[in-house]
Each structure stands twice: as C-alpha cells, then as structure tokens.
gemmi code that builds the backbone of each chain (N, CA, C; Angstrom):
import gemmi

chains = {
    "A": [
        ("UNK", (0.852, -1.181, 0.000), (0.000, 0.000, 0.000), (0.889, 1.232, 0.000)),
        ("UNK", (0.524, 2.197, -0.718), (1.288, 3.428, -0.821), (0.701, 4.236, -1.951)),
        ("UNK", (0.502, 5.508, -1.722), (-0.187, 6.305, -2.730), (0.813, 6.842, -3.732)),
        ("UNK", (0.463, 6.716, -4.989), (1.342, 7.191, -6.045), (1.024, 8.638, -6.430)),
        ("UNK", (-0.130, 9.102, -6.009), (-0.547, 10.459, -6.380), (0.060, 11.488, -5.426)),
        ("UNK", (-0.009, 12.740, -5.826), (0.475, 13.821, -4.969), (-0.576, 14.130, -3.906)),
        ("UNK", (-0.116, 14.524, -2.715), (-1.098, 14.869, -1.674), (-1.869, 16.124, -2.044)),
        ("UNK", (-3.117, 16.133, -1.627), (-3.974, 17.283, -1.921), (-3.858, 18.333, -0.828)),
        ("UNK", (-3.932, 17.861, 0.415), (-3.762, 18.804, 1.526), (-3.431, 18.034, 2.796)),
        ("UNK", (-2.975, 18.770, 3.782), (-2.645, 18.202, 5.092), (-3.507, 18.891, 6.143)),
        ("UNK", (-4.109, 18.070, 7.006), (-4.962, 18.627, 8.052), (-4.504, 18.101, 9.403)),
        ("UNK", (-4.932, 18.767, 10.449), (-4.642, 18.326, 11.816), (-5.966, 18.012, 12.493)),
        ("UNK", (-6.118, 16.771, 12.946), (-7.355, 16.348, 13.607), (-7.032, 16.075, 15.067)),
        ("UNK", (-7.739, 16.714, 15.983), (-7.450, 16.471, 17.411), (-7.782, 15.035, 17.804)),
        ("UNK", (-7.157, 14.609, 18.881), (-7.357, 13.235, 19.354), (-8.796, 13.032, 19.798)),
        ("UNK", (-9.461, 11.990, 19.310), (-10.838, 11.744, 19.752), (-10.857, 11.269, 21.193)),
        ("UNK", (-11.993, 11.422, 21.802), (-12.103, 11.072, 23.219), (-13.180, 10.026, 23.440)),
        ("UNK", (-13.236, 9.041, 22.544), (-14.226, 7.983, 22.727), (-13.772, 7.047, 23.840)),
        ("UNK", (-14.682, 6.676, 24.647), (-14.390, 5.701, 25.696), (-15.308, 4.508, 25.485)),
        ("UNK", (-14.861, 3.298, 25.700), (-13.490, 2.925, 26.047), (-12.673, 2.528, 24.819)),
        ("UNK", (-13.192, 2.865, 23.625), (-12.568, 2.357, 22.406), (-11.113, 2.783, 22.274)),
        ("UNK", (-10.833, 4.050, 22.580), (-9.504, 4.570, 22.288), (-8.583, 4.600, 23.496)),
        ("UNK", (-8.943, 3.926, 24.528), (-8.031, 3.837, 25.665), (-7.590, 2.385, 25.781)),
        ("UNK", (-6.363, 2.190, 26.188), (-5.907, 0.808, 26.332), (-6.795, 0.049, 27.301)),
        ("UNK", (-7.048, -1.180, 27.001), (-7.886, -2.006, 27.864), (-7.250, -2.190, 29.234)),
        ("UNK", (-8.083, -2.418, 30.237), (-7.519, -2.587, 31.578), (-6.667, -3.848, 31.661)),
        ("UNK", (-5.629, -3.733, 32.448), (-4.762, -4.897, 32.629), (-5.535, -5.973, 33.377)),
        ("UNK", (-5.373, -7.215, 32.987), (-6.110, -8.274, 33.685), (-5.674, -8.360, 35.147)),
        ("UNK", (-6.675, -8.529, 35.997), (-6.355, -8.625, 37.423), (-5.624, -9.930, 37.701)),
        ("UNK", (-4.639, -9.847, 38.567), (-3.925, -11.098, 38.881), (-4.845, -12.079, 39.572)),
        ("UNK", (-4.719, -13.296, 39.172), (-5.559, -14.351, 39.753), (-5.057, -14.678, 41.168)),
        ("UNK", (-5.981, -14.592, 42.075), (-5.597, -14.942, 43.450), (-5.686, -16.450, 43.642)),
        ("UNK", (-4.682, -16.951, 44.236), (-4.737, -18.379, 44.537), (-5.592, -18.583, 45.785)),
        ("UNK", (-6.404, -19.597, 45.814), (-7.216, -19.843, 47.015), (-6.316, -20.115, 48.223)),
        ("UNK", (-6.739, -19.469, 49.320), (-5.928, -19.644, 50.536), (-5.946, -21.104, 50.967)),
        ("UNK", (-4.802, -21.542, 51.335), (-4.707, -22.938, 51.753), (-5.058, -23.066, 53.236)),
        ("UNK", (-5.944, -23.938, 53.480), (-6.328, -24.193, 54.866), (-5.329, -25.176, 55.495)),
        ("UNK", (-4.960, -24.881, 56.748), (-4.048, -25.846, 57.384), (-4.716, -27.209, 57.547)),
        ("UNK", (-3.977, -28.158, 57.177), (-4.524, -29.514, 57.254), (-4.194, -30.096, 58.633)),
        ("UNK", (-5.217, -30.422, 59.393), (-4.942, -30.997, 60.732), (-4.271, -32.371, 60.602)),
        ("UNK", (-3.304, -32.517, 61.398), (-2.591, -33.797, 61.368), (-3.161, -34.686, 62.462)),
        ("UNK", (-3.674, -35.739, 62.061), (-4.243, -36.674, 63.040), (-3.172, -37.626, 63.529)),
        ("UNK", (-3.181, -37.741, 64.797), (-2.191, -38.686, 65.348), (-2.899, -39.896, 65.929)),
    ],
    "B": [
        ("UNK", (-12.889, 19.075, 14.806), (-12.754, 18.302, 13.567), (-12.943, 16.801, 13.863)),
        ("UNK", (-13.676, 16.128, 13.023), (-14.029, 14.726, 13.271), (-12.893, 13.814, 12.808)),
        ("UNK", (-12.599, 12.743, 13.557), (-11.550, 11.803, 13.110), (-11.856, 11.233, 11.727)),
        ("UNK", (-10.793, 10.850, 11.047), (-10.934, 10.322, 9.686), (-11.134, 8.812, 9.735)),
        ("UNK", (-11.973, 8.333, 8.839), (-12.214, 6.897, 8.700), (-11.582, 6.415, 7.403)),
        ("UNK", (-10.951, 5.259, 7.446), (-10.385, 4.668, 6.241), (-10.439, 3.152, 6.322)),
        ("UNK", (-10.024, 2.525, 5.236), (-10.094, 1.057, 5.137), (-8.755, 0.542, 4.629)),
        ("UNK", (-8.294, -0.542, 5.225), (-6.976, -1.043, 4.851), (-6.864, -2.546, 5.096)),
        ("UNK", (-5.774, -3.088, 4.595), (-5.466, -4.506, 4.782), (-4.261, -4.652, 5.692)),
        ("UNK", (-4.241, -5.755, 6.379), (-3.076, -6.137, 7.181), (-2.726, -7.586, 6.849)),
        ("UNK", (-1.515, -7.963, 7.189), (-1.170, -9.372, 7.124), (-0.968, -9.873, 8.556)),
        ("UNK", (-1.258, -11.120, 8.725), (-1.074, -11.782, 10.015), (-0.284, -13.054, 9.756)),
        ("UNK", (0.829, -13.168, 10.428), (1.708, -14.314, 10.207), (1.727, -15.176, 11.468)),
        ("UNK", (0.876, -16.188, 11.492), (0.786, -17.048, 12.672), (1.982, -17.978, 12.787)),
        ("UNK", (2.713, -18.134, 11.680), (3.890, -19.001, 11.734), (5.033, -18.329, 12.486)),
        ("UNK", (4.944, -16.998, 12.614), (5.989, -16.251, 13.306), (5.613, -16.164, 14.788)),
        ("UNK", (6.366, -16.815, 15.617), (6.061, -16.836, 17.042), (6.168, -15.473, 17.690)),
        ("UNK", (6.933, -14.569, 17.107), (7.120, -13.241, 17.690), (5.902, -12.361, 17.434)),
        ("UNK", (5.364, -12.419, 16.214), (4.264, -11.508, 15.876), (2.903, -12.073, 16.280)),
        ("UNK", (2.749, -13.382, 16.290), (1.517, -14.014, 16.776), (0.266, -13.510, 16.089)),
        ("UNK", (-0.641, -12.914, 16.876), (-1.905, -12.416, 16.329), (-1.816, -10.941, 15.943)),
        ("UNK", (-0.615, -10.381, 15.879), (-0.481, -8.960, 15.565), (-0.843, -8.676, 14.101)),
        ("UNK", (-1.528, -7.567, 13.930), (-1.747, -7.044, 12.584), (-0.468, -6.361, 12.130)),
        ("UNK", (-0.045, -6.685, 10.913), (1.169, -6.092, 10.377), (0.838, -5.353, 9.090)),
        ("UNK", (1.561, -4.290, 8.865), (1.389, -3.562, 7.610), (1.809, -4.448, 6.446)),
        ("UNK", (1.193, -4.226, 5.303), (1.507, -5.063, 4.139), (2.917, -4.802, 3.626)),
        ("UNK", (3.311, -3.551, 3.634), (4.599, -3.187, 3.039), (5.662, -2.992, 4.110)),
        ("UNK", (5.382, -2.134, 5.067), (6.380, -1.828, 6.096), (6.396, -2.917, 7.163)),
        ("UNK", (7.489, -3.005, 7.885), (7.598, -3.973, 8.985), (7.018, -3.345, 10.257)),
        ("UNK", (5.770, -2.997, 10.187), (5.125, -2.320, 11.314), (4.096, -3.237, 11.947)),
        ("UNK", (4.197, -3.389, 13.260), (3.204, -4.152, 14.009), (2.239, -3.163, 14.651)),
        ("UNK", (0.948, -3.389, 14.458), (-0.058, -2.508, 15.060), (-0.306, -2.980, 16.493)),
        ("UNK", (-0.146, -2.078, 17.471), (-0.316, -2.503, 18.867), (-1.774, -2.845, 19.186)),
        ("UNK", (-2.031, -3.979, 19.808), (-3.411, -4.319, 20.163), (-3.971, -3.369, 21.217)),
        ("UNK", (-5.226, -3.002, 21.060), (-5.969, -2.168, 22.018), (-5.302, -0.832, 22.274)),
        ("UNK", (-4.610, -0.331, 21.292), (-3.935, 0.952, 21.439), (-3.793, 1.583, 20.068)),
        ("UNK", (-3.347, 2.826, 20.057), (-3.174, 3.503, 18.772), (-1.803, 3.185, 18.194)),
        ("UNK", (-1.728, 3.237, 16.892), (-0.438, 3.143, 16.202), (0.075, 4.559, 16.017)),
        ("UNK", (1.305, 4.783, 16.403), (1.943, 6.082, 16.161), (2.865, 5.897, 14.961)),
        ("UNK", (2.544, 6.575, 13.875), (3.346, 6.418, 12.656), (4.730, 7.022, 12.861)),
        ("UNK", (5.705, 6.376, 12.287), (7.072, 6.873, 12.364), (7.755, 6.615, 11.029)),
        ("UNK", (8.490, 7.615, 10.570), (9.237, 7.447, 9.325), (10.589, 6.815, 9.648)),
        ("UNK", (11.032, 5.929, 8.790), (12.314, 5.261, 9.052), (13.443, 6.287, 9.106)),
        ("UNK", (13.340, 7.357, 8.343), (14.373, 8.392, 8.388), (14.381, 9.087, 9.741)),
        ("UNK", (13.186, 9.323, 10.279), (13.072, 9.974, 11.576), (13.611, 9.057, 12.686)),
        ("UNK", (13.288, 7.769, 12.590), (13.794, 6.812, 13.584), (15.312, 6.735, 13.535)),
        ("UNK", (15.855, 6.728, 12.333), (17.313, 6.659, 12.191), (17.964, 7.886, 12.816)),
        ("UNK", (17.313, 9.039, 12.653), (17.848, 10.276, 13.221), (17.848, 10.206, 14.742)),
        ("UNK", (16.744, 9.687, 15.320), (16.639, 9.607, 16.782), (17.645, 8.622, 17.358)),
        ("UNK", (17.969, 7.616, 16.593), (18.928, 6.621, 17.074), (20.366, 7.025, 16.774)),
        ("UNK", (20.543, 8.228, 16.246), (21.876, 8.737, 16.013), (22.539, 8.198, 14.768)),
        ("UNK", (21.752, 7.555, 13.904), (22.350, 7.037, 12.675), (22.359, 8.136, 11.611)),
        ("UNK", (23.300, 8.055, 10.694), (23.309, 9.057, 9.629), (22.089, 8.907, 8.730)),
        ("UNK", (21.530, 10.023, 8.355), (20.338, 10.021, 7.513), (20.696, 10.568, 6.146)),
        ("UNK", (20.237, 9.896, 5.115), (20.529, 10.330, 3.747), (19.973, 11.713, 3.461)),
        ("UNK", (20.576, 12.394, 2.547), (20.152, 13.766, 2.233), (18.772, 13.787, 1.607)),
        ("UNK", (18.406, 12.648, 0.972), (17.107, 12.632, 0.306), (15.956, 12.418, 1.290)),
        ("UNK", (16.279, 12.024, 2.514), (15.220, 11.761, 3.489), (15.539, 12.468, 4.799)),
        ("UNK", (15.347, 13.761, 4.875), (15.619, 14.456, 6.130), (14.647, 14.002, 7.213)),
        ("UNK", (15.069, 14.005, 8.460), (14.178, 13.548, 9.535), (12.949, 14.439, 9.653)),
        ("UNK", (11.836, 13.806, 9.940), (10.592, 14.566, 10.041), (9.578, 13.786, 10.860)),
        ("UNK", (8.587, 14.499, 11.331), (7.462, 13.861, 12.002), (6.581, 13.247, 10.927)),
        ("UNK", (6.114, 12.026, 11.172), (5.303, 11.313, 10.188), (3.810, 11.641, 10.372)),
        ("UNK", (3.086, 11.815, 9.287), (3.496, 11.746, 7.881), (3.859, 13.126, 7.339)),
        ("UNK", (4.881, 13.172, 6.536), (5.237, 14.416, 5.862), (4.637, 14.380, 4.458)),
        ("UNK", (4.131, 15.517, 3.979), (3.509, 15.523, 2.638), (4.460, 15.065, 1.546)),
        ("UNK", (5.747, 15.375, 1.693), (6.700, 15.060, 0.624), (7.266, 13.650, 0.768)),
        ("UNK", (6.880, 12.917, 1.815), (7.369, 11.549, 2.033), (6.230, 10.567, 1.737)),
        ("UNK", (6.480, 9.273, 1.941), (5.414, 8.280, 1.740), (5.064, 7.594, 3.060)),
        ("UNK", (5.537, 8.158, 4.172), (5.341, 7.508, 5.479), (3.936, 7.794, 6.025)),
        ("UNK", (3.619, 7.153, 7.140), (2.325, 7.338, 7.781), (1.488, 6.083, 7.694)),
        ("UNK", (0.452, 6.042, 8.503), (-0.479, 4.908, 8.478), (-1.431, 5.116, 7.305)),
        ("UNK", (-1.379, 4.190, 6.337), (-2.161, 4.335, 5.109), (-3.558, 3.718, 5.257)),
        ("UNK", (-4.513, 4.349, 4.625), (-5.867, 3.774, 4.560), (-6.578, 4.340, 3.341)),
        ("UNK", (-7.347, 3.482, 2.676), (-8.150, 3.917, 1.534), (-9.324, 4.764, 2.034)),
        ("UNK", (-9.784, 5.682, 1.177), (-11.036, 6.387, 1.480), (-12.223, 5.438, 1.342)),
        ("UNK", (-12.106, 4.555, 0.366), (-13.264, 3.776, -0.080), (-13.076, 2.291, 0.250)),
        ("UNK", (-14.091, 1.722, 0.844), (-14.043, 0.289, 1.168), (-13.845, -0.564, -0.087)),
        ("UNK", (-14.461, -0.128, -1.194), (-14.355, -0.928, -2.423), (-12.917, -1.048, -2.900)),
        ("UNK", (-12.139, 0.008, -2.684), (-10.720, -0.057, -3.074), (-9.981, -1.105, -2.245)),
        ("UNK", (-10.329, -1.143, -0.959), (-9.697, -2.148, -0.096), (-10.089, -3.561, -0.512)),
        ("UNK", (-11.365, -3.750, -0.831), (-11.825, -5.079, -1.236), (-11.183, -5.501, -2.550)),
        ("UNK", (-10.996, -4.508, -3.434), (-10.343, -4.804, -4.711), (-8.901, -5.254, -4.473)),
        ("UNK", (-8.231, -4.557, -3.577), (-6.841, -4.938, -3.273), (-6.797, -6.322, -2.628)),
        ("UNK", (-7.776, -6.618, -1.791), (-7.821, -7.935, -1.145), (-8.009, -9.037, -2.172)),
        ("UNK", (-8.813, -8.755, -3.198), (-9.024, -9.757, -4.254), (-7.751, -10.031, -5.040)),
        ("UNK", (-6.918, -8.981, -5.143), (-5.673, -9.142, -5.902), (-4.620, -9.910, -5.121)),
        ("UNK", (-4.739, -9.880, -3.791), (-3.766, -10.572, -2.950), (-4.294, -11.950, -2.587)),
        ("UNK", (-3.402, -12.840, -2.352), (-3.782, -14.164, -1.895), (-2.969, -14.506, -0.660)),
        ("UNK", (-3.616, -15.147, 0.269), (-2.868, -15.587, 1.447), (-1.826, -16.603, 1.004)),
        ("UNK", (-0.569, -16.346, 1.345), (0.495, -17.194, 0.811), (0.431, -18.644, 1.274)),
        ("UNK", (0.045, -18.897, 2.510), (-0.069, -20.282, 2.955), (-0.999, -20.365, 4.157)),
        ("UNK", (-1.050, -21.544, 4.744), (-2.052, -21.800, 5.784), (-1.825, -20.988, 7.055)),
        ("UNK", (-0.612, -20.497, 7.285), (-0.322, -19.765, 8.518), (-0.232, -18.260, 8.321)),
        ("UNK", (-0.370, -17.815, 7.093), (-0.270, -16.389, 6.815), (-1.578, -15.927, 6.179)),
        ("UNK", (-2.100, -14.814, 6.703), (-3.410, -14.347, 6.258), (-3.347, -12.871, 5.912)),
        ("UNK", (-4.302, -12.449, 5.118), (-4.503, -11.028, 4.846), (-5.926, -10.690, 5.269)),
        ("UNK", (-6.035, -9.770, 6.236), (-7.347, -9.365, 6.737), (-7.549, -7.880, 6.461)),
        ("UNK", (-8.798, -7.499, 6.270), (-9.124, -6.101, 6.036), (-9.966, -5.546, 7.154)),
        ("UNK", (-10.070, -4.229, 7.198), (-10.896, -3.620, 8.226), (-10.933, -2.112, 8.113)),
        ("UNK", (-11.623, -1.517, 9.081), (-11.748, -0.063, 9.128), (-10.834, 0.489, 10.209)),
        ("UNK", (-10.282, 1.665, 9.952), (-9.413, 2.317, 10.938), (-9.890, 3.744, 11.180)),
        ("UNK", (-9.598, 4.222, 12.371), (-9.862, 5.611, 12.732), (-8.512, 6.319, 12.770)),
        ("UNK", (-8.433, 7.492, 12.164), (-7.153, 8.202, 12.038), (-7.293, 9.632, 12.556)),
        ("UNK", (-6.227, 10.118, 13.134), (-6.223, 11.503, 13.602), (-4.781, 12.003, 13.700)),
        ("UNK", (-4.611, 13.187, 14.313), (-3.305, 13.826, 14.323), (-3.071, 14.485, 12.977)),
        ("UNK", (-1.838, 14.453, 12.517), (-1.577, 14.986, 11.178), (-2.062, 13.978, 10.136)),
        ("UNK", (-2.889, 14.421, 9.236), (-3.440, 13.533, 8.206), (-3.178, 14.165, 6.829)),
        ("UNK", (-2.458, 13.436, 5.993), (-2.187, 13.883, 4.626), (-3.214, 13.209, 3.712)),
        ("UNK", (-3.929, 14.017, 2.975), (-5.019, 13.500, 2.134), (-4.555, 13.380, 0.683)),
        ("UNK", (-4.720, 12.196, 0.134), (-4.449, 11.917, -1.281), (-5.778, 11.600, -1.971)),
        ("UNK", (-5.792, 11.586, -3.296), (-7.046, 11.232, -3.984), (-7.540, 9.834, -3.625)),
        ("UNK", (-6.631, 8.868, -3.428), (-7.063, 7.500, -3.174), (-7.146, 7.117, -1.698)),
        ("UNK", (-6.518, 7.902, -0.837), (-6.541, 7.537, 0.573), (-5.837, 8.568, 1.426)),
        ("UNK", (-5.595, 8.167, 2.666), (-4.964, 9.082, 3.618), (-3.713, 8.455, 4.205)),
        ("UNK", (-2.845, 9.310, 4.726), (-1.708, 8.888, 5.543), (-1.833, 9.626, 6.864)),
        ("UNK", (-1.825, 8.869, 7.961), (-2.140, 9.484, 9.247), (-1.006, 9.314, 10.248)),
        ("UNK", (-1.003, 10.227, 11.205), (-0.017, 10.160, 12.290), (-0.427, 9.114, 13.333)),
        ("UNK", (-1.717, 9.080, 13.664), (-2.235, 8.105, 14.629), (-3.373, 7.322, 13.982)),
        ("UNK", (-3.417, 6.042, 14.266), (-4.493, 5.210, 13.709), (-4.783, 4.065, 14.663)),
        ("UNK", (-6.028, 3.626, 14.598), (-6.433, 2.489, 15.437), (-7.500, 1.683, 14.702)),
        ("UNK", (-7.383, 0.361, 14.701), (-8.435, -0.437, 14.049), (-9.780, -0.256, 14.744)),
        ("UNK", (-10.823, -0.124, 13.947), (-12.182, -0.014, 14.480), (-12.918, -1.333, 14.413)),
        ("UNK", (-12.695, -2.056, 13.327), (-13.385, -3.328, 13.116), (-12.644, -4.117, 12.050)),
        ("UNK", (-12.801, -5.411, 12.078), (-12.262, -6.261, 11.015), (-13.426, -6.747, 10.160)),
        ("UNK", (-13.115, -6.974, 8.910), (-14.141, -7.313, 7.924), (-14.243, -8.829, 7.767)),
        ("UNK", (-15.454, -9.337, 7.862), (-15.669, -10.764, 7.603), (-15.422, -11.047, 6.129)),
        ("UNK", (-14.843, -12.171, 5.803), (-14.634, -12.497, 4.388), (-15.971, -12.602, 3.666)),
        ("UNK", (-16.010, -12.104, 2.440), (-17.250, -12.176, 1.670), (-17.505, -13.592, 1.170)),
        ("UNK", (-16.424, -14.338, 1.038), (-16.536, -15.707, 0.555), (-17.045, -16.609, 1.683)),
        ("UNK", (-18.255, -17.127, 1.494), (-18.853, -17.978, 2.540), (-18.125, -19.307, 2.669)),
        ("UNK", (-17.370, -19.646, 1.646), (-16.681, -20.932, 1.651), (-15.316, -20.843, 2.310)),
        ("UNK", (-15.043, -19.703, 2.954), (-13.718, -19.529, 3.542), (-13.495, -20.590, 4.629)),
        ("UNK", (-12.258, -21.000, 4.759), (-11.978, -22.152, 5.618), (-12.175, -21.822, 7.093)),
        ("UNK", (-12.367, -22.854, 7.866), (-12.528, -22.696, 9.309), (-11.249, -22.153, 9.934)),
        ("UNK", (-10.110, -22.487, 9.346), (-8.825, -21.990, 9.867), (-8.773, -20.465, 9.750)),
        ("UNK", (-9.189, -19.952, 8.611), (-9.201, -18.502, 8.420), (-10.179, -17.862, 9.406)),
        ("UNK", (-11.363, -18.442, 9.528), (-12.365, -17.881, 10.445), (-11.860, -17.876, 11.879)),
        ("UNK", (-11.228, -18.952, 12.287), (-10.736, -19.031, 13.659), (-9.644, -17.988, 13.906)),
        ("UNK", (-8.735, -17.839, 12.950), (-7.656, -16.876, 13.114), (-8.179, -15.444, 13.108)),
        ("UNK", (-9.158, -15.183, 12.257), (-9.749, -13.848, 12.210), (-10.401, -13.517, 13.553)),
        ("UNK", (-11.098, -14.473, 14.119), (-11.738, -14.280, 15.424), (-10.694, -14.018, 16.512)),
        ("UNK", (-9.593, -14.763, 16.470), (-8.552, -14.579, 17.484), (-7.896, -13.201, 17.377)),
        ("UNK", (-7.680, -12.741, 16.157), (-7.094, -11.408, 15.974), (-8.075, -10.338, 16.443)),
        ("UNK", (-9.355, -10.504, 16.088), (-10.366, -9.533, 16.518), (-10.441, -9.472, 18.042)),
        ("UNK", (-10.355, -10.612, 18.691), (-10.371, -10.632, 20.155), (-9.135, -9.944, 20.723)),
        ("UNK", (-7.983, -10.189, 20.108), (-6.742, -9.589, 20.601), (-6.792, -8.065, 20.514)),
        ("UNK", (-7.493, -7.546, 19.489), (-7.578, -6.090, 19.304), (-8.873, -5.517, 19.884)),
        ("UNK", (-9.697, -6.383, 20.434), (-10.973, -5.956, 21.022), (-11.818, -5.174, 20.021)),
        ("UNK", (-11.882, -5.673, 18.793), (-12.711, -5.030, 17.764), (-13.720, -6.054, 17.242)),
        ("UNK", (-14.861, -5.581, 16.755), (-15.864, -6.519, 16.233), (-15.521, -7.018, 14.838)),
        ("UNK", (-16.108, -8.147, 14.494), (-16.040, -8.674, 13.128), (-17.332, -8.277, 12.430)),
        ("UNK", (-17.222, -7.569, 11.327), (-18.409, -7.007, 10.689), (-18.425, -7.366, 9.208)),
        ("UNK", (-19.616, -7.636, 8.718), (-19.781, -7.911, 7.291), (-19.387, -6.668, 6.488)),
        ("UNK", (-18.851, -6.893, 5.299), (-18.418, -5.771, 4.460), (-19.565, -4.799, 4.182)),
        ("UNK", (-20.770, -5.327, 4.047), (-21.918, -4.474, 3.731), (-22.247, -3.494, 4.863)),
        ("UNK", (-21.828, -3.832, 6.078), (-22.157, -2.980, 7.231), (-20.945, -2.236, 7.785)),
        ("UNK", (-19.782, -2.458, 7.191), (-18.553, -1.895, 7.757), (-18.533, -0.365, 7.664)),
        ("UNK", (-18.995, 0.175, 6.547), (-18.959, 1.628, 6.370), (-19.880, 2.307, 7.394)),
        ("UNK", (-21.069, 1.760, 7.555), (-22.019, 2.350, 8.503), (-21.455, 2.299, 9.920)),
        ("UNK", (-20.815, 1.183, 10.264), (-20.236, 1.061, 11.602), (-19.110, 2.076, 11.792)),
        ("UNK", (-18.216, 2.158, 10.804), (-17.058, 3.059, 10.932), (-17.488, 4.511, 11.049)),
        ("UNK", (-18.572, 4.861, 10.353), (-19.001, 6.257, 10.378), (-19.709, 6.643, 11.670)),
        ("UNK", (-19.860, 5.712, 12.566), (-20.315, 6.086, 13.910), (-19.184, 6.753, 14.682)),
        ("UNK", (-17.946, 6.575, 14.223), (-16.795, 7.096, 14.958), (-16.100, 8.246, 14.239)),
        ("UNK", (-16.277, 8.363, 12.944), (-15.563, 9.389, 12.201), (-16.193, 9.611, 10.848)),
        ("UNK", (-15.449, 10.258, 9.990), (-15.983, 10.592, 8.674), (-14.919, 10.402, 7.604)),
        ("UNK", (-15.353, 10.362, 6.364), (-14.421, 10.221, 5.250), (-13.909, 11.598, 4.829)),
        ("UNK", (-12.643, 11.678, 4.534), (-12.057, 12.923, 4.024), (-11.716, 12.769, 2.549)),
        ("UNK", (-12.481, 11.950, 1.882), (-12.253, 11.763, 0.452), (-12.469, 13.112, -0.261)),
        ("UNK", (-11.483, 13.533, -1.049), (-11.630, 14.822, -1.725), (-12.684, 14.758, -2.814)),
        ("UNK", (-13.233, 15.894, -3.086), (-14.225, 15.994, -4.158), (-13.552, 15.627, -5.478)),
        ("UNK", (-14.191, 14.822, -6.306), (-13.563, 14.456, -7.575), (-13.196, 15.688, -8.401)),
        ("UNK", (-12.063, 15.594, -9.058), (-11.539, 16.731, -9.822), (-12.532, 17.197, -10.882)),
        ("UNK", (-13.218, 16.239, -11.535), (-14.112, 16.590, -12.626), (-15.262, 17.463, -12.135)),
        ("UNK", (-15.770, 17.094, -10.939), (-16.888, 17.844, -10.387), (-16.444, 19.249, -10.012)),
        ("UNK", (-15.199, 19.330, -9.463), (-14.700, 20.646, -9.072), (-14.532, 21.548, -10.286)),
        ("UNK", (-14.000, 20.976, -11.341), (-13.789, 21.760, -12.555), (-15.120, 22.218, -13.139)),
        ("UNK", (-16.107, 21.319, -13.067), (-17.432, 21.655, -13.571), (-18.020, 22.816, -12.772)),
        ("UNK", (-17.813, 22.756, -11.446), (-18.309, 23.822, -10.580), (-17.671, 25.157, -10.921)),
        ("UNK", (-16.343, 25.122, -11.152), (-15.646, 26.361, -11.507), (-16.124, 26.895, -12.845)),
        ("UNK", (-16.360, 25.975, -13.781), (-16.836, 26.410, -15.097), (-18.207, 27.057, -14.979)),
        ("UNK", (-19.048, 26.478, -14.117), (-20.392, 27.045, -13.927), (-20.298, 28.445, -13.337)),
        ("UNK", (-19.364, 28.577, -12.347), (-19.186, 29.899, -11.733), (-18.745, 30.900, -12.785)),
        ("UNK", (-17.778, 30.465, -13.616), (-17.225, 31.373, -14.623), (-18.264, 31.771, -15.662)),
        ("UNK", (-19.176, 30.841, -15.955), (-20.167, 31.111, -16.993), (-21.511, 31.534, -16.410)),
        ("UNK", (-21.523, 31.789, -15.094), (-22.783, 32.123, -14.430), (-23.463, 33.344, -15.025)),
        ("UNK", (-22.640, 34.286, -15.524), (-23.238, 35.515, -16.063), (-24.156, 35.238, -17.242)),
        ("UNK", (-23.987, 34.066, -17.900), (-24.816, 33.773, -19.063), (-26.295, 33.625, -18.687)),
        ("UNK", (-26.503, 33.233, -17.407), (-27.891, 33.011, -16.987), (-28.582, 34.309, -16.567)),
        ("UNK", (-27.768, 35.350, -16.371), (-28.386, 36.598, -15.909), (-29.234, 37.219, -17.010)),
        ("UNK", (-30.336, 37.796, -16.633), (-31.145, 38.497, -17.660), (-30.437, 39.754, -18.164)),
        ("UNK", (-30.539, 39.982, -19.409), (-29.884, 41.148, -19.981), (-30.688, 42.411, -19.686)),
        ("UNK", (-29.953, 43.471, -19.404), (-30.647, 44.737, -19.140), (-31.188, 45.314, -20.438)),
        ("UNK", (-32.346, 45.852, -20.280), (-32.900, 46.515, -21.461), (-32.255, 47.882, -21.620)),
        ("UNK", (-32.012, 48.269, -22.804), (-31.399, 49.572, -23.030), (-32.354, 50.721, -22.678)),
    ],
}
model = gemmi.Model(1)
for chain_id, residues in chains.items():
    chain = gemmi.Chain(chain_id)
    for i, (resn, *xyz) in enumerate(residues, 1):
        res = gemmi.Residue()
        res.name, res.seqid = resn, gemmi.SeqId(i, " ")
        for name, pos in zip(("N", "CA", "C"), xyz):
            atom = gemmi.Atom()
            atom.name, atom.element = name, gemmi.Element(name[0])
            atom.pos, atom.b_iso = gemmi.Position(*pos), 0.0
            res.add_atom(atom)
        chain.add_residue(res)
    model.add_chain(chain)
structure = gemmi.Structure()
structure.add_model(model)
structure.setup_entities()
C-alpha cells in the first residue's frame, strides 16, 4: 500500500475522546490463589 | 474536527512466534499494537533519533510528511480495499490477509485515493465475503479480533459502523470541481440582460 498520487492537503485532527474504544484495555487482574487451609494432622 | 475513517489490509503471520496475532502492515515492517493507537514513524526519523546518519534525500521529520510516503495508510473507499484484497492471496495456511476499518487523527495527509495518518487504530475487522472460507481462516480472524478488542463485521455494514466514529475525508472528484468552476465562470450567461 502506498499512494502514487500527490497529496492534496494536510490537516490536523485532534485526538478523539471515545471511551473505552480509544483507551488501552484494563490490565487483567492477577488471579488470586485460594488460601490454603491448614490440614490438621491426626495422630 | 471529526476523526478520519479509512479502510486497509493487514497481514497476520501465525507461523511467526514473535508476531503471533499482531496485525502487520503489508509493506512496512510495522506491528499494530493491540488495544492501542499506532503512532506512525518514518524510518528516516527513527534513524535520526537513534543517532544514525540520515541520507540527504530523506531528512528527519514527524510522520506523515507531505513530501514523504510515510504514515499509516488507509483507503477512502471500502471498495478499493476489497479490490486490493481480491488481488492478494494468502500465501499459505499460517499467513493471512485481513481487512478492516481504521480511525485516524493527528496529522493527516489526504491523497485522492486515501490518507496517511499520524495516529491510527483499528475499528473493526471485515468478515470475508466468501462464505466458503476455511474454518482456519475464520478461527484466526476471530482470534485477531479478540486480541484487538474489535468486532467482526460484514463488508456491507462496515462503512455504517465506521461512520459512527468518524468521517471520510475523500476529496471531491476533480471533474466535479472543474465543472463547478466552469459554472461559476459562466454564471453571467444566466443573468437576464438589461434593457437599453
């Protein structure tokens, strides 16, 4: 892809503010491991 | 000013463990970041920032420069993208060419056939028009769409979807402009003549 024609004009477009499309997605929350219950030792 | 909408193709090389589900530019070695904007950079500008000597024919500049060919490219017209897709063929089972709509902003250089933008982000990926497309292609397309958090949309609905976010900056055809100027120039012919 690449244009072979001459450019017609150059414009400046401000950054859009759509949410949440244009913001990076939230980082996945770390998975918590289930707390280990102490295992009673039977004697 | 409303963001610009365009249509383009990417390649996806699943055989490459480094690029994975990344959308890559067809020509340049550019990986489009998932769920984020692409910031266009000219190779001459990058070379300058890294302290490498830059050729006299390519002075460093912010991308896209009107006199350069850099920037994130996109067609004005979906049909042009589909035509280009028909001309290309996926080289093998692990390499694909996918199309879609992009939103562009920042510095935008407008050409008759498309735009070159400073910032761009995929809006949606286009479902293949061929209903007989293989399950492998469908699965990979779905995985890429998920990675970029964009919908898969039929070609017939892609333009309507994209225009919810931006607009086309396709220039007025030259013929129409010339006709308009000719009408202006000859407008006096329609005026009633004054009576003496």
